[in-house]
PDB file of N, CA, C and O in Angstrom:
ATOM      1  N   UNK A   1      61.544  43.741 252.739  1.00  0.00           N
ATOM      2  CA  UNK A   1      60.638  42.678 253.102  1.00  0.00           C
ATOM      3  C   UNK A   1      59.200  43.067 252.801  1.00  0.00           C
ATOM      4  O   UNK A   1      58.430  42.253 252.289  1.00  0.00           O
ATOM      5  N   UNK A   2      58.832  44.298 253.113  1.00  0.00           N
ATOM      6  CA  UNK A   2      57.466  44.743 252.882  1.00  0.00           C
ATOM      7  C   UNK A   2      57.154  44.822 251.391  1.00  0.00           C
ATOM      8  O   UNK A   2      56.016  44.603 250.977  1.00  0.00           O
ATOM      9  N   UNK A   3      58.178  45.139 250.578  1.00  0.00           N
ATOM     10  CA  UNK A   3      57.955  45.215 249.138  1.00  0.00           C
ATOM     11  C   UNK A   3      57.596  43.839 248.582  1.00  0.00           C
ATOM     12  O   UNK A   3      56.709  43.722 247.736  1.00  0.00           O
ATOM     13  N   UNK A   4      58.288  42.791 249.060  1.00  0.00           N
ATOM     14  CA  UNK A   4      57.992  41.439 248.578  1.00  0.00           C
ATOM     15  C   UNK A   4      56.619  40.982 249.051  1.00  0.00           C
ATOM     16  O   UNK A   4      55.923  40.260 248.337  1.00  0.00           O
ATOM     17  N   UNK A   5      56.227  41.399 250.253  1.00  0.00           N
ATOM     18  CA  UNK A   5      54.892  41.055 250.746  1.00  0.00           C
ATOM     19  C   UNK A   5      53.822  41.712 249.884  1.00  0.00           C
ATOM     20  O   UNK A   5      52.813  41.083 249.564  1.00  0.00           O
ATOM     21  N   UNK A   6      54.029  42.954 249.509  1.00  0.00           N
ATOM     22  CA  UNK A   6      53.071  43.640 248.637  1.00  0.00           C
ATOM     23  C   UNK A   6      53.011  42.973 247.269  1.00  0.00           C
ATOM     24  O   UNK A   6      51.934  42.850 246.685  1.00  0.00           O
ATOM     25  N   UNK A   7      54.171  42.537 246.748  1.00  0.00           N
ATOM     26  CA  UNK A   7      54.196  41.845 245.457  1.00  0.00           C
ATOM     27  C   UNK A   7      53.438  40.527 245.540  1.00  0.00           C
ATOM     28  O   UNK A   7      52.675  40.193 244.633  1.00  0.00           O
ATOM     29  N   UNK A   8      53.641  39.775 246.622  1.00  0.00           N
ATOM     30  CA  UNK A   8      52.931  38.507 246.783  1.00  0.00           C
ATOM     31  C   UNK A   8      51.429  38.728 246.917  1.00  0.00           C
ATOM     32  O   UNK A   8      50.642  37.965 246.357  1.00  0.00           O
ATOM     33  N   UNK A   9      51.023  39.757 247.650  1.00  0.00           N
ATOM     34  CA  UNK A   9      49.598  40.058 247.781  1.00  0.00           C
ATOM     35  C   UNK A   9      48.999  40.448 246.434  1.00  0.00           C
ATOM     36  O   UNK A   9      47.864  40.080 246.128  1.00  0.00           O
ATOM     37  N   UNK A  10      49.751  41.186 245.634  1.00  0.00           N
ATOM     38  CA  UNK A  10      49.272  41.573 244.310  1.00  0.00           C
ATOM     39  C   UNK A  10      49.097  40.350 243.418  1.00  0.00           C
ATOM     40  O   UNK A  10      48.115  40.249 242.681  1.00  0.00           O
ATOM     41  N   UNK A  11      50.046  39.423 243.483  1.00  0.00           N
ATOM     42  CA  UNK A  11      49.931  38.204 242.685  1.00  0.00           C
ATOM     43  C   UNK A  11      48.754  37.336 243.140  1.00  0.00           C
ATOM     44  O   UNK A  11      48.082  36.728 242.307  1.00  0.00           O
ATOM     45  N   UNK A  12      48.502  37.272 244.429  1.00  0.00           N
ATOM     46  CA  UNK A  12      47.343  36.531 244.933  1.00  0.00           C
ATOM     47  C   UNK A  12      46.059  37.195 244.453  1.00  0.00           C
ATOM     48  O   UNK A  12      45.112  36.513 244.063  1.00  0.00           O
ATOM     49  N   UNK A  13      46.027  38.524 244.482  1.00  0.00           N
ATOM     50  CA  UNK A  13      44.853  39.249 243.987  1.00  0.00           C
ATOM     51  C   UNK A  13      44.612  38.950 242.513  1.00  0.00           C
ATOM     52  O   UNK A  13      43.478  38.692 242.108  1.00  0.00           O
ATOM     53  N   UNK A  14      45.675  38.983 241.707  1.00  0.00           N
ATOM     54  CA  UNK A  14      45.525  38.697 240.279  1.00  0.00           C
ATOM     55  C   UNK A  14      44.991  37.285 240.056  1.00  0.00           C
ATOM     56  O   UNK A  14      44.115  37.075 239.217  1.00  0.00           O
ATOM     57  N   UNK A  15      45.507  36.338 240.792  1.00  0.00           N
ATOM     58  CA  UNK A  15      45.088  34.946 240.628  1.00  0.00           C
ATOM     59  C   UNK A  15      43.636  34.754 241.077  1.00  0.00           C
ATOM     60  O   UNK A  15      42.861  34.065 240.412  1.00  0.00           O
ATOM     61  N   UNK A  16      43.277  35.360 242.197  1.00  0.00           N
ATOM     62  CA  UNK A  16      41.936  35.167 242.749  1.00  0.00           C
ATOM     63  C   UNK A  16      40.873  35.877 241.918  1.00  0.00           C
ATOM     64  O   UNK A  16      39.805  35.317 241.669  1.00  0.00           O
ATOM     65  N   UNK A  17      41.154  37.093 241.492  1.00  0.00           N
ATOM     66  CA  UNK A  17      40.153  37.899 240.776  1.00  0.00           C
ATOM     67  C   UNK A  17      40.214  37.732 239.264  1.00  0.00           C
ATOM     68  O   UNK A  17      39.382  38.290 238.549  1.00  0.00           O
ATOM     69  N   UNK A  18      41.185  36.972 238.765  1.00  0.00           N
ATOM     70  CA  UNK A  18      41.350  36.731 237.322  1.00  0.00           C
ATOM     71  C   UNK A  18      41.515  38.049 236.547  1.00  0.00           C
ATOM     72  O   UNK A  18      40.892  38.253 235.505  1.00  0.00           O
ATOM     73  N   UNK A  19      42.344  38.912 237.067  1.00  0.00           N
ATOM     74  CA  UNK A  19      42.599  40.214 236.436  1.00  0.00           C
ATOM     75  C   UNK A  19      44.018  40.242 235.873  1.00  0.00           C
ATOM     76  O   UNK A  19      44.817  41.116 236.209  1.00  0.00           O
ATOM     77  N   UNK A  20      44.316  39.276 235.018  1.00  0.00           N
ATOM     78  CA  UNK A  20      45.664  39.158 234.464  1.00  0.00           C
ATOM     79  C   UNK A  20      46.020  40.313 233.538  1.00  0.00           C
ATOM     80  O   UNK A  20      47.198  40.535 233.260  1.00  0.00           O
ATOM     81  N   UNK A  21      45.027  41.050 233.057  1.00  0.00           N
ATOM     82  CA  UNK A  21      45.309  42.174 232.176  1.00  0.00           C
ATOM     83  C   UNK A  21      46.005  43.300 232.933  1.00  0.00           C
ATOM     84  O   UNK A  21      46.593  44.177 232.301  1.00  0.00           O
ATOM     85  N   UNK A  22      45.959  43.306 234.262  1.00  0.00           N
ATOM     86  CA  UNK A  22      46.632  44.345 235.040  1.00  0.00           C
ATOM     87  C   UNK A  22      48.149  44.175 235.054  1.00  0.00           C
ATOM     88  O   UNK A  22      48.877  45.145 235.262  1.00  0.00           O
ATOM     89  N   UNK A  23      48.626  42.967 234.838  1.00  0.00           N
ATOM     90  CA  UNK A  23      50.064  42.711 234.897  1.00  0.00           C
ATOM     91  C   UNK A  23      50.859  43.517 233.874  1.00  0.00           C
ATOM     92  O   UNK A  23      51.860  44.127 234.251  1.00  0.00           O
ATOM     93  N   UNK A  24      50.466  43.554 232.591  1.00  0.00           N
ATOM     94  CA  UNK A  24      51.224  44.392 231.643  1.00  0.00           C
ATOM     95  C   UNK A  24      51.107  45.889 231.941  1.00  0.00           C
ATOM     96  O   UNK A  24      52.049  46.642 231.693  1.00  0.00           O
ATOM     97  N   UNK A  25      49.979  46.317 232.463  1.00  0.00           N
ATOM     98  CA  UNK A  25      49.807  47.742 232.798  1.00  0.00           C
ATOM     99  C   UNK A  25      50.783  48.135 233.898  1.00  0.00           C
ATOM    100  O   UNK A  25      51.449  49.167 233.805  1.00  0.00           O
ATOM    101  N   UNK A  26      50.867  47.321 234.931  1.00  0.00           N
ATOM    102  CA  UNK A  26      51.786  47.612 236.036  1.00  0.00           C
ATOM    103  C   UNK A  26      53.236  47.545 235.555  1.00  0.00           C
ATOM    104  O   UNK A  26      54.059  48.365 235.961  1.00  0.00           O
ATOM    105  N   UNK A  27      53.551  46.587 234.704  1.00  0.00           N
ATOM    106  CA  UNK A  27      54.916  46.465 234.191  1.00  0.00           C
ATOM    107  C   UNK A  27      55.320  47.695 233.384  1.00  0.00           C
ATOM    108  O   UNK A  27      56.437  48.192 233.525  1.00  0.00           O
ATOM    109  N   UNK A  28      54.426  48.179 232.552  1.00  0.00           N
ATOM    110  CA  UNK A  28      54.734  49.372 231.745  1.00  0.00           C
ATOM    111  C   UNK A  28      54.896  50.595 232.639  1.00  0.00           C
ATOM    112  O   UNK A  28      55.793  51.406 232.410  1.00  0.00           O
ATOM    113  N   UNK A  29      54.053  50.742 233.645  1.00  0.00           N
ATOM    114  CA  UNK A  29      54.179  51.879 234.559  1.00  0.00           C
ATOM    115  C   UNK A  29      55.498  51.828 235.331  1.00  0.00           C
ATOM    116  O   UNK A  29      56.144  52.859 235.523  1.00  0.00           O
ATOM    117  N   UNK A  30      55.896  50.645 235.770  1.00  0.00           N
ATOM    118  CA  UNK A  30      57.179  50.515 236.461  1.00  0.00           C
ATOM    119  C   UNK A  30      58.350  50.821 235.528  1.00  0.00           C
ATOM    120  O   UNK A  30      59.323  51.459 235.934  1.00  0.00           O
ATOM    121  N   UNK A  31      58.255  50.370 234.292  1.00  0.00           N
ATOM    122  CA  UNK A  31      59.310  50.644 233.320  1.00  0.00           C
ATOM    123  C   UNK A  31      59.418  52.140 233.028  1.00  0.00           C
ATOM    124  O   UNK A  31      60.522  52.681 232.981  1.00  0.00           O
ATOM    125  N   UNK A  32      58.301  52.803 232.833  1.00  0.00           N
ATOM    126  CA  UNK A  32      58.336  54.247 232.591  1.00  0.00           C
ATOM    127  C   UNK A  32      58.882  55.001 233.794  1.00  0.00           C
ATOM    128  O   UNK A  32      59.642  55.955 233.628  1.00  0.00           O
ATOM    129  N   UNK A  33      58.510  54.592 234.996  1.00  0.00           N
ATOM    130  CA  UNK A  33      59.041  55.219 236.202  1.00  0.00           C
ATOM    131  C   UNK A  33      60.537  55.052 236.312  1.00  0.00           C
ATOM    132  O   UNK A  33      61.249  55.986 236.681  1.00  0.00           O
ATOM    133  N   UNK A  34      61.024  53.845 235.989  1.00  0.00           N
ATOM    134  CA  UNK A  34      62.468  53.598 236.044  1.00  0.00           C
ATOM    135  C   UNK A  34      63.203  54.431 235.004  1.00  0.00           C
ATOM    136  O   UNK A  34      64.277  54.963 235.284  1.00  0.00           O
ATOM    137  N   UNK A  35      62.642  54.550 233.817  1.00  0.00           N
ATOM    138  CA  UNK A  35      63.278  55.365 232.774  1.00  0.00           C
ATOM    139  C   UNK A  35      63.369  56.814 233.213  1.00  0.00           C
ATOM    140  O   UNK A  35      64.397  57.461 233.016  1.00  0.00           O
ATOM    141  N   UNK A  36      62.315  57.322 233.799  1.00  0.00           N
ATOM    142  CA  UNK A  36      62.313  58.727 234.241  1.00  0.00           C
ATOM    143  C   UNK A  36      63.327  58.934 235.359  1.00  0.00           C
ATOM    144  O   UNK A  36      64.070  59.916 235.341  1.00  0.00           O
ATOM    145  N   UNK A  37      63.370  58.031 236.325  1.00  0.00           N
ATOM    146  CA  UNK A  37      64.293  58.182 237.458  1.00  0.00           C
ATOM    147  C   UNK A  37      65.746  58.078 237.001  1.00  0.00           C
ATOM    148  O   UNK A  37      66.572  58.904 237.391  1.00  0.00           O
ATOM    149  N   UNK A  38      66.071  57.086 236.187  1.00  0.00           N
ATOM    150  CA  UNK A  38      67.463  56.874 235.803  1.00  0.00           C
ATOM    151  C   UNK A  38      67.941  57.847 234.732  1.00  0.00           C
ATOM    152  O   UNK A  38      69.139  58.115 234.641  1.00  0.00           O
ATOM    153  N   UNK A  39      67.040  58.377 233.928  1.00  0.00           N
ATOM    154  CA  UNK A  39      67.487  59.292 232.884  1.00  0.00           C
ATOM    155  C   UNK A  39      67.553  60.739 233.354  1.00  0.00           C
ATOM    156  O   UNK A  39      68.145  61.579 232.676  1.00  0.00           O
ATOM    157  N   UNK A  40      66.960  61.043 234.494  1.00  0.00           N
ATOM    158  CA  UNK A  40      66.970  62.431 234.952  1.00  0.00           C
ATOM    159  C   UNK A  40      68.348  62.870 235.423  1.00  0.00           C
ATOM    160  O   UNK A  40      68.637  64.066 235.466  1.00  0.00           O
ATOM    161  N   UNK A  41      69.198  61.917 235.774  1.00  0.00           N
ATOM    162  CA  UNK A  41      70.531  62.292 236.253  1.00  0.00           C
ATOM    163  C   UNK A  41      71.626  61.874 235.274  1.00  0.00           C
ATOM    164  O   UNK A  41      72.787  61.733 235.658  1.00  0.00           O
ATOM    165  N   UNK A  42      71.261  61.682 234.041  1.00  0.00           N
ATOM    166  CA  UNK A  42      72.271  61.241 233.081  1.00  0.00           C
ATOM    167  C   UNK A  42      72.420  62.266 231.955  1.00  0.00           C
ATOM    168  O   UNK A  42      71.754  63.301 231.930  1.00  0.00           O
ATOM    169  N   UNK A  43      73.296  61.946 231.051  1.00  0.00           N
ATOM    170  CA  UNK A  43      73.517  62.824 229.903  1.00  0.00           C
ATOM    171  C   UNK A  43      72.360  62.748 228.913  1.00  0.00           C
ATOM    172  O   UNK A  43      72.253  63.598 228.029  1.00  0.00           O
ATOM    173  N   UNK A  44      71.502  61.758 229.044  1.00  0.00           N
ATOM    174  CA  UNK A  44      70.356  61.618 228.136  1.00  0.00           C
ATOM    175  C   UNK A  44      69.171  62.499 228.531  1.00  0.00           C
ATOM    176  O   UNK A  44      68.199  62.590 227.781  1.00  0.00           O
ATOM    177  N   UNK A  45      69.233  63.139 229.677  1.00  0.00           N
ATOM    178  CA  UNK A  45      68.103  63.926 230.176  1.00  0.00           C
ATOM    179  C   UNK A  45      67.609  64.989 229.190  1.00  0.00           C
ATOM    180  O   UNK A  45      66.396  65.111 229.019  1.00  0.00           O
ATOM    181  N   UNK A  46      68.483  65.768 228.529  1.00  0.00           N
ATOM    182  CA  UNK A  46      67.962  66.761 227.588  1.00  0.00           C
ATOM    183  C   UNK A  46      67.210  66.157 226.399  1.00  0.00           C
ATOM    184  O   UNK A  46      66.334  66.800 225.822  1.00  0.00           O
ATOM    185  N   UNK A  47      67.551  64.943 226.044  1.00  0.00           N
ATOM    186  CA  UNK A  47      66.890  64.286 224.915  1.00  0.00           C
ATOM    187  C   UNK A  47      65.570  63.630 225.308  1.00  0.00           C
ATOM    188  O   UNK A  47      64.759  63.298 224.442  1.00  0.00           O
ATOM    189  N   UNK A  48      65.348  63.440 226.623  1.00  0.00           N
ATOM    190  CA  UNK A  48      64.134  62.801 227.104  1.00  0.00           C
ATOM    191  C   UNK A  48      62.993  63.790 227.268  1.00  0.00           C
ATOM    192  O   UNK A  48      61.833  63.378 227.266  1.00  0.00           O
ATOM    193  N   UNK A  49      63.271  65.058 227.408  1.00  0.00           N
ATOM    194  CA  UNK A  49      62.235  66.042 227.681  1.00  0.00           C
ATOM    195  C   UNK A  49      61.121  66.102 226.639  1.00  0.00           C
ATOM    196  O   UNK A  49      59.965  66.287 227.020  1.00  0.00           O
ATOM    197  N   UNK A  50      61.401  65.958 225.361  1.00  0.00           N
ATOM    198  CA  UNK A  50      60.286  65.984 224.405  1.00  0.00           C
ATOM    199  C   UNK A  50      59.321  64.818 224.557  1.00  0.00           C
ATOM    200  O   UNK A  50      58.176  64.911 224.116  1.00  0.00           O
ATOM    201  N   UNK A  51      59.755  63.727 225.170  1.00  0.00           N
ATOM    202  CA  UNK A  51      58.904  62.552 225.309  1.00  0.00           C
ATOM    203  C   UNK A  51      58.094  62.569 226.606  1.00  0.00           C
ATOM    204  O   UNK A  51      57.250  61.696 226.811  1.00  0.00           O
ATOM    205  N   UNK A  52      58.332  63.535 227.474  1.00  0.00           N
ATOM    206  CA  UNK A  52      57.620  63.587 228.760  1.00  0.00           C
ATOM    207  C   UNK A  52      56.475  64.550 228.713  1.00  0.00           C
ATOM    208  O   UNK A  52      55.769  64.718 229.707  1.00  0.00           O
TER     209      UNK A  52
END
């Protein structure tokens, strides 16, 4: 529940302050975080190390 509240507050901030350029930055950071978390416990982990 708190995660959705934070997401809604972030969207209100973007709309109010007209900082739409932050949306792709946050999306890329979340994607990179997910790749790191999910690949660290898989067979792809040795191949990911050169990119980190």
